[in-house]
Wavefront OBJ file of the C-alpha trace (Angstrom):
o trace
v 16.709 106.699 -20.616
v 19.565 105.337 -22.701
v 22.517 107.212 -21.239
v 24.691 106.583 -24.308
v 22.087 108.096 -26.655
v 22.983 111.740 -27.402
v 19.418 112.569 -28.412
v 17.915 111.121 -25.227
v 20.485 112.797 -22.976
v 19.889 116.152 -24.651
v 16.109 115.672 -24.470
v 16.254 114.962 -20.729
v 18.363 118.068 -20.090
v 15.976 120.198 -22.152
v 12.864 118.777 -20.489
v 14.284 119.334 -17.015
v 15.805 122.754 -17.638
v 19.267 121.390 -16.930
v 22.305 122.965 -18.546
v 25.692 121.227 -18.218
v 27.960 123.365 -16.060
v 31.289 124.191 -17.684
v 32.693 125.415 -14.366
v 32.080 121.959 -12.865
v 33.613 120.287 -15.924
v 30.384 118.482 -16.871
v 30.940 116.573 -20.115
v 28.731 113.482 -20.224
v 30.048 110.295 -21.840
v 27.648 109.192 -24.602
v 29.623 106.447 -26.370
v 28.894 102.778 -25.625
v 32.288 101.481 -26.790
v 34.173 103.975 -24.644
v 31.940 103.164 -21.678
v 32.667 99.437 -21.973
v 36.398 100.084 -22.349
v 36.546 102.205 -19.186
v 34.667 99.731 -17.009
v 36.597 96.759 -18.449
v 39.869 98.548 -17.667
v 38.751 99.324 -14.141
v 36.930 96.147 -13.124
v 37.639 93.557 -15.802
v 35.070 92.136 -18.197
v 33.578 89.549 -15.816
v 30.869 90.215 -13.193
v 32.211 91.643 -9.919
v 29.550 90.920 -7.279
v 30.102 92.854 -4.050
v 33.194 94.737 -5.187
v 33.291 98.196 -3.597
v 33.769 100.985 -6.132
v 34.191 104.709 -5.656
v 32.932 106.960 -8.439
v 33.566 110.695 -8.406
v 31.440 112.846 -10.693
v 28.822 110.305 -11.846
v 26.820 112.942 -13.727
v 23.792 111.270 -15.255
v 25.048 107.842 -14.166
v 26.316 106.169 -17.334
v 29.319 104.544 -15.617
v 27.296 103.989 -12.450
v 24.620 102.021 -14.284
v 27.158 99.800 -16.039
v 29.084 99.011 -12.847
v 25.891 98.214 -10.942
v 24.839 95.884 -13.760
v 28.077 93.953 -13.209
v 27.310 93.518 -9.502
v 29.524 96.238 -8.023
v 28.529 98.246 -4.969
v 29.029 101.877 -6.004
v 29.465 104.961 -3.854
v 28.936 107.941 -6.148
v 30.117 111.398 -5.051
v 28.361 114.192 -6.943
v 28.912 117.919 -6.397
v 25.970 119.128 -8.494
v 22.915 118.992 -6.186
v 20.469 118.511 -9.070
v 22.319 115.482 -10.427
v 22.945 114.072 -6.948
v 19.242 114.224 -6.119
v 18.109 112.505 -9.320
v 20.755 109.776 -9.624
v 19.386 106.982 -7.430
v 15.791 107.385 -8.594
v 16.789 107.582 -12.251
v 18.593 104.251 -11.923
v 15.684 102.580 -10.100
v 16.981 102.997 -6.535
v 19.311 99.987 -6.736
v 20.427 98.572 -3.350
v 24.081 98.600 -4.387
v 24.193 102.369 -4.875
v 25.037 105.030 -2.283
v 24.949 108.646 -3.446
v 26.959 111.255 -1.565
v 26.121 114.860 -2.403
v 29.166 117.059 -1.924
v 32.501 118.368 -3.135
v 34.948 115.468 -3.506
v 37.931 117.643 -2.554
v 36.269 118.694 0.697
v 35.225 115.128 1.468
v 38.732 113.780 0.867
v 40.199 116.524 3.066
v 37.696 115.705 5.824
v 36.072 119.134 5.692
v 32.539 117.760 5.259
v 30.409 116.312 8.021
v 31.536 112.909 9.244
v 28.133 111.383 8.577
v 28.222 112.241 4.866
v 31.872 111.544 4.086
v 32.806 108.127 2.695
v 35.816 106.333 4.155
v 38.123 106.329 1.156
v 40.189 103.408 2.442
v 37.082 101.190 2.213
v 37.095 100.900 -1.581
v 38.622 98.225 -3.796
v 38.535 100.372 -6.935
v 37.803 103.832 -8.211
v 36.324 104.176 -11.699
v 35.433 107.709 -12.750
v 35.015 110.178 -15.566
v 36.642 112.919 -13.526
v 35.489 116.542 -13.904
v 37.810 118.412 -16.256
v 38.340 121.400 -14.000
v 39.213 119.620 -10.755
v 40.115 116.111 -11.898
v 43.886 116.378 -11.431
v 43.536 117.857 -7.937
v 41.079 115.131 -6.915
v 43.348 112.393 -8.241
v 46.463 113.759 -6.529
v 44.646 114.067 -3.196
v 43.686 110.388 -3.403
v 47.165 109.395 -4.593
v 48.871 111.097 -1.636
v 46.601 109.215 0.775
v 47.303 105.868 -0.961
v 43.773 104.865 -0.014
v 42.405 103.138 -3.135
v 44.448 100.201 -4.526
v 43.346 100.638 -8.152
v 42.017 103.755 -9.881
v 40.831 103.924 -13.478
v 39.930 107.411 -14.607
v 39.039 109.299 -17.734
v 41.032 112.539 -17.872
v 42.314 114.961 -20.474
v 44.984 113.330 -22.625
v 47.518 115.969 -21.617
v 46.940 115.110 -17.943
v 47.245 111.364 -18.586
v 50.524 111.778 -20.463
v 51.980 113.870 -17.653
v 51.030 111.211 -15.108
v 52.769 108.484 -17.109
v 55.859 110.376 -18.337
v 59.233 109.000 -17.302
v 62.509 110.805 -16.602
v 63.838 112.845 -19.507
v 60.438 113.262 -21.127
v 59.271 116.753 -22.070
v 55.934 115.919 -20.427
v 57.543 114.847 -17.140
v 55.686 116.760 -14.417
v 55.273 117.169 -10.687
v 51.954 115.310 -10.817
v 53.667 112.362 -12.500
v 56.538 112.272 -10.002
v 54.150 112.360 -7.052
v 51.827 109.740 -8.539
v 54.585 107.318 -9.528
v 55.895 107.306 -5.965
v 53.123 104.856 -5.047
v 51.317 103.918 -8.268
v 52.195 102.275 -11.570
v 50.569 104.097 -14.492
v 49.055 102.531 -17.614
v 47.593 104.531 -20.487
v 44.713 102.352 -21.696
v 43.153 104.134 -24.668
v 42.256 107.544 -26.031
v 38.642 108.687 -26.158
v 37.682 111.215 -28.827
v 35.991 114.484 -27.927
v 32.985 113.354 -30.005
v 32.250 110.710 -27.351
v 31.055 113.425 -24.936
v 28.217 115.901 -24.723
v 28.791 118.778 -24.534
v 31.815 118.166 -26.703
v 35.039 119.251 -24.957
v 37.809 121.043 -26.791
v 40.363 118.273 -26.214
v 40.564 114.479 -26.352
v 40.601 112.315 -23.242
v 42.473 109.179 -22.214
v 41.595 106.259 -19.962
v 44.410 105.736 -17.458
v 44.783 103.095 -14.745
v 46.776 103.652 -11.546
v 47.754 100.514 -9.635
v 49.222 100.925 -6.172
v 52.636 99.337 -5.598
v 54.599 98.789 -2.400
v 58.111 99.613 -3.577
v 58.253 102.685 -1.330
v 56.087 101.447 1.511
v 58.984 101.846 3.969
v 59.193 105.630 3.456
v 58.476 107.564 6.617
v 55.958 110.399 6.634
v 58.835 112.817 7.201
v 60.539 111.537 4.043
v 57.307 111.760 2.048
v 56.712 115.363 3.105
v 60.285 116.289 2.208
v 60.011 114.437 -1.123
v 56.973 116.519 -2.065
v 58.583 119.753 -0.873
v 61.850 119.103 -2.713
v 60.259 118.086 -6.000
v 57.706 120.911 -5.883
v 60.442 123.509 -5.552
v 62.460 121.893 -8.336
v 59.568 121.810 -10.807
v 58.711 125.425 -10.020
v 62.117 126.225 -11.569
v 62.282 123.388 -14.076
v 64.436 125.339 -16.552
v 67.209 125.623 -13.978
v 69.747 123.013 -12.937
v 69.206 121.514 -9.502
v 72.562 122.831 -8.320
v 71.502 126.418 -8.959
v 68.106 125.908 -7.283
v 69.318 124.232 -4.115
v 72.891 125.645 -4.099
v 74.803 124.023 -1.205
v 72.186 121.265 -0.701
v 72.508 119.495 -4.062
v 75.444 119.393 -6.463
v 73.895 118.436 -9.805
v 73.694 119.784 -13.356
v 70.446 117.869 -13.971
v 67.036 119.509 -14.277
v 63.903 118.411 -12.447
v 62.365 116.362 -15.262
v 65.608 114.424 -15.863
v 65.604 112.575 -12.549
v 63.825 109.273 -11.958
v 61.835 108.746 -8.786
v 64.599 106.470 -7.526
v 67.120 109.303 -7.934
v 64.806 111.732 -6.157
v 64.478 109.278 -3.284
v 68.250 108.912 -3.057
v 68.485 112.693 -2.632
v 65.688 112.678 -0.063
v 67.296 109.961 2.034
v 70.684 111.655 1.890
v 69.273 115.017 2.930
v 67.088 113.649 5.741
v 69.615 111.231 7.189
l 1 2 3 4 5 6 7 8 9 10 11 12 13 14 15 16 17 18 19 20 21 22 23 24 25 26 27 28 29 30 31 32 33 34 35 36 37 38 39 40 41 42 43 44 45 46 47 48 49 50 51 52 53 54 55 56 57 58 59 60 61 62 63 64 65 66 67 68 69 70 71 72 73 74 75 76 77 78 79 80 81 82 83 84 85 86 87 88 89 90 91 92 93 94 95 96 97 98 99 100 101 102 103 104 105 106 107 108 109 110 111 112 113 114 115 116 117 118 119 120 121 122 123 124 125 126 127 128 129 130 131 132 133 134 135 136 137 138 139 140 141 142 143 144 145 146 147 148 149 150 151 152 153 154 155 156 157 158 159 160 161 162 163 164 165 166 167 168 169 170 171 172 173 174 175 176 177 178 179 180 181 182 183 184 185 186 187 188 189 190 191 192 193 194 195 196 197 198 199 200 201 202 203 204 205 206 207 208 209 210 211 212 213 214 215 216 217 218 219 220 221 222 223 224 225 226 227 228 229 230 231 232 233 234 235 236 237 238 239 240 241 242 243 244 245 246 247 248 249 250 251 252 253 254 255 256 257 258 259 260 261 262 263 264 265 266 267 268 269 270 271 272
């Protein structure tokens, strides 16, 4: 089956009585140009023999197939049991593919059985068309563990812009502040809603997260306090920090106006 052919994808679903699950955020990529752009952004355009790639939400396997063709070893985590069961066989049972059936959030949190859970620190890259409903949560869980050095994901454009927004931006968000603590963000390209089936209501964007070491010296205590402090501030983002934290912080700034460096200065001063 040509996984970028809308007619063939629809025909397979019809023949197998499969209906894409909106609750699971199942929107299958059916555009060859977008597919190439995502994999090029994540792995480069040259073959990558033996590179270890994590894919979350492979669906019918369009990204999986392309990455395997370039020589990558792919571990695909699929929550839908029907799609998980069919994936390896549909792609010809390639030796470089390992399929893990389960909820990515539970696997990342270590709530699944040890035998089925991948070791997330073992991957060189993550390349994924993340499920719309849980994609941000999955990405933030991986970000906070700093496990994967490079992650290229397809997410809703609104989510991508929040991840990349700098201080002072109207789209500056808690997810962006937390992500930028350990990753540099690059918006690669937008992908139109027409490139998916079923067609989502919004456009998507390819975004690459590259781990940096600028804050590698932060202690776990400082990281926990950083997340606690920023979470409380963004819960009251219309208020000035001085009115939120009263005697702790003397500032007329609002949460989205501070850079990560300024947040870290506050954290270090308050945990000293």
